[in-house]
N, C-alpha and C positions, 0 to 999 in steps of 0.2 A: 504492499498498498503507501504511494508516496507520501511524501511530508507532510504534502499541502493540504492533504485530505484527514490527515490525522489531526491539525493545527484547528481546522472547520468544524471539528465532532464537537457536539453540545452534551456534556453529561448529564446524564435523568438526575432526577432528584430522585435521593431514595425513601423508599418506603419510610422510614424514620421520618424524614422533615416532612412528608404529606402528613404525617399520623399527628404530629406535630402542630403544623399548620392547620387541621382540621381544628384540633382541639381549642385552640386559640379564640378560634372563632366562634365556636360554640359557647366559652365560658365567656367571651365578650358578648352575646346575645343572650345570654343566661342571668347574668350580672348585670348590664344597662338597665332594669328595670329599679333594679336595689341601689344604683347609684340613681336615677336621674329622681325616683318617688321622693325623697325628701326638700330638694327643691320645690317642688309643690306648696310647703308651708309658709314659703314664702315667694311665689310667683303663681298668678293665677294658670291654668291648665288651658293653654289652648287645641283646637280639635285640626285633623289632619286637612279640613278643607280651610279654615282659618289660616294655612301655613301657606296653604297654596294657592288664595288670594295674597297674601301678600308677596310671595314668591312671584309672582305674576304681576304686581305693582296696582292688583286690584283694592277697592274701599274695604275696610274690615271694619262689621261694628259689632259691639260684644256687650250686651248688658244683662247683667246681672238680676234675676231676681229672687224678692225670699220665698220661703217654700209656699208660704199662704199667697200667693198670687200667681203661682201656677195654675194651669187649667185642672182641674178634678181630674178631667177623665186621661191626665196622663199616669197615674199610678195603675188604672184601671188597662192602661193600653198596655204597659210593661205586661201585667200580668197575664194577659191573655198569650201575649208572645210566645211564655216559657209553657203554654201546654202545647 
């Protein structure tokens, strides 16, 4: 085999390196909610739709309401969804 062909060969990653990479990704996905959740004590949570609107530059309005001002049908709608 010519020397130029040996120089161009890219080594395959080992199985151990792949396993470590996959394990790292899984650990990050599992740990992310536990890392993010404490911030919600100080910052109001946002929905994915709100994040999309902010990213696209659209207007975002969010009005917090006390529980006694929400529709009484809301708890019933959630309960019927679980059946």
